[in-house]
N, C-alpha and C positions, 0 to 999 in steps of 0.2 A: 231868555236864551234857551236853546234846546236842552242843555244839560239840567235845567230846572224842571223839565217835563219829559223825563226819560221814557216813561211808560205810556205816553200819549200816542196813539195810532193815528197817523195822518195820511198814510199811503193807501190808496184804494186799488182794486183790481183794474179800474180804468187807467190809473196812473201807471201801473205795470205794463199794461198793453201799449199804452202810449210810449213808454220808454223802449220797449221792444221794437216797435215800428220805427221810431226815430233811429235807433241803431241799425236796423236792417237797411234803411235808406242812406245813411250817413256814416256808416261804420268806418269806411276807408276813403270816403270822399274828401276828408280833411287830413289825409295821411301826409306826414312829413318825415324826413330822415332823422329828425332829432328826437321827437316824442312818438313817432309813428302813429298808432291808433288813439293816442291820448286825447287829442281834441275831438274826435268822433265820439269817444266814450263820455267825454264831458258834456257834449251837446245832447247826448241821449238822456243822461241822468239829471240835466239842469233843471227841468220842471219839477222833478220830484224833490231835488235839493232845495228849491225855492219854498216848497211846502214844509219841509223839515226845518229849515233855517229862516224864519221870518226876520230874524235880525240881519242886516246887511253885512256886518263885519263877519259874522259866522258863515254866511253864504259865500262870501268872497273867499274865505279861507278854505272852505270845502271845494269850491271850484278850482282854486289854485292847486289843491292837493290831487285832484283828478287829472289835471293838465300835465302831470309827470308822465314819464315814459310808460307805455303800455302796448303790448303786441301779442296777439294770440289768434287762433282760428276765429273768424268773425262770429260764427254761429255759437260757439262755446262761450263767448264773452257775455252772452245774455244771462248765463247762470251766475257769473261774477257780479253783473250789475244788480241782479236781484238780491244776492247775498250782501253786497256792500251797502245797498240802500237799507236793508233790514238792520244792519249794524249801526248805521248812522241815525236811523230813526230811533233806535233804542238808547244809544249812548251819546248822540250829539257830536260835538267837536272833540270830545275825549277819545272818540274811536278813529280819528283820522289816521293816526299812526299804524293802527291795526288794519285799517282798510287798505292802506298802501302796501303793508306787509302781506296781506292776503292776496292782493292783485299780483304782487312780485312773485310770490311763492307758487301760485296756482296757474299763472298764464303759460308757463312752460309745459307742465303736465297736461293741461287742457288742450294745448296746441297739438301735443303728440296724439291725444285721443281724437281731436277733431280732424287732423289731417288724415288720419287713417279712416275714419268713418265717413267723413264728408267730402274730402278731396280725392279719396281713392275708391272706397267701397260704393258710395252712393252714385256717382256718375258712371262707374264701371258697370254695375249691375243694371241700373235703370236705363242708363244710356245704351248699353249693349242690347237689351230687350227692345227698347224703342227703335234704335238704329237698325237692327236686324229686321224688324217688321217693316220699317221704311224701305229697306233695300228690297224686300219682297213686294213692295208696292201697296202695303197695307197702311192707310192713312191713320189708323189707330195708334201707330207708333208715335206720331207727333202729338196726338191728343193725350196719350199716356204720359209722355214727357212733360207736357204743359201742366196736367192735372197734378202730377207728382211734385212738381216745383211749387205749385200753389200750396199744396199741403205742406211742403217743406218750409215755406214762408210762415204760415201759421204755427208750425212746430217750433220754429226759432223764437217767435213772439211768446209762445207758451213757456219756453225755458226760462224766461225772466221771472215768471210767477213761481216756477219750480225752485229757482235759486233763492227767491225771497222767502219762501215758506220753509225750504229745507236747509238753505245755507250750506255750510261746509260739511254737514252730515252726509250730503249726497256724495261727496268725494271720499271722505274718511270712512264711511260705513261700507263702501264697496271694496276698498282695499285692493287686494291682489286680483279680485274678480275683473277689475277694469283692464289690467294687463292681459288677462286670459282672453277677455272678450275682444280687445283690439287685435291681439295676435290671430285669433280665430277669423276675425274680419279680414285681416290681411291675406290669410290663406284662401278664404273664399274669393276675395278679389282677384288674386293671381289665378285661381282655377277658372274664373269667368273670362279673364283676359286670354288665357290659353285656349279655351274653347272658342272665343271670339275670333282669334287669329286663324284657327283651322277652318272655321265655317264661313267667314266673311272675306278674308284676304285670299284672293284667287290668283295664284301665280303657278303656271305649268310651263314646261318646255316641250316643243314638238321635235326636238333634235333626236335623230335615230342613227344607229351604227349598223353598218352592213359588212358582213364577213362572208363573202361568197353568196350562198343562197340564204344565209341566216341574217335576219334583221331583228335588231333589238332597240326598243325605244329607251332613251335615257330617263324619261320620267318613270314609265311603268316597269322597266327592266332593272333599274338601278336605285333611283332616288326613292321611289315608293317602298322598296324593300329595306332601305336603310331606315327611313322614317316617313310615314305619310305626312303631307303638308310640310315637308322640309324647306321648300323654297319660300313659302309664306313666312315661316318662322325666321329665316335667314334675313328676309326683307324687313320684317318687323324689328329685328335686332339692329339692323343697320340704321333704320329710322330712329330707334331709340338712342343710339349712340350719337347720331347727328343732332338730336334734340338737346343732349347734354353738352354739345359743343357750342360755345358762345358765339362762334363766327357763323353759325347756321341759325337762321330765323325759320319760323314755321312757313312763311311764303317761299323762301329758297328751297326748303325741303319739298313742298308741294310742286314747285316748278321743276325740281330735279326728277321727281317721280313721273311727271308728265312727259319730260324729255326722254327719260329712260324707257318708258313704256312705248313711246313712239319709235324710238331707235331699235329697240329689241323686237318689236312687232314687225318693223319694216324688213329686218334681216332674218326674220323667222327664228329668233333665238328663244323668245318668251312669248307666251300668249295668255 
């Protein structure tokens, strides 16, 4: 049994890379509404657990333990996989309760960090740069997006090794700095979004008012004096609200924008 060989190291760097790759491809493909990412997590760590637990009963017990509920930002789970694998390699079946407690206690905080950095900051900054280059007709935009995502894939795999060798120290040693970093990342992401709205979303109105011999354009004479890019901001706000409405899907929103653009252009309201 593993408990009799607590100090024996059986996990190699190849095992950690394999674990990370298996999670990247199957993390949410086995998702269900009862245990959510639990089956994907179990699939990823199963080969490593087989090496840690040569005894079938111990192996089955460890597998059953990982099949419990688990859910966090997929990229951040690699850290937990490495940490829990190190715990089980050292303590065997005696660590199973601690492993489950670690996963339960950290999946929430790691989700907060991951959602900010990965689902907000990463696509906002890299996507904005690549998208803006593509809008300008520069093919490097697509190449940059592809290369950055390839690098992101290898980065996620590397996080498994980081979790294995650093374990919980990675989270506890950073302490408040994690909150400061994620808050700074959120501010940066919002700044990039604001710049993107003003530079990429193009909405103006050709409507003009005439008072005798005086002519004043609605866009240049009023709206631009209130706030430059006011119409793009308003349009972005409307789309943001629609996205939050369950009755509106992305396809419906896109169709609405197409119809709105055609109607307003035909009646010379917007351009």
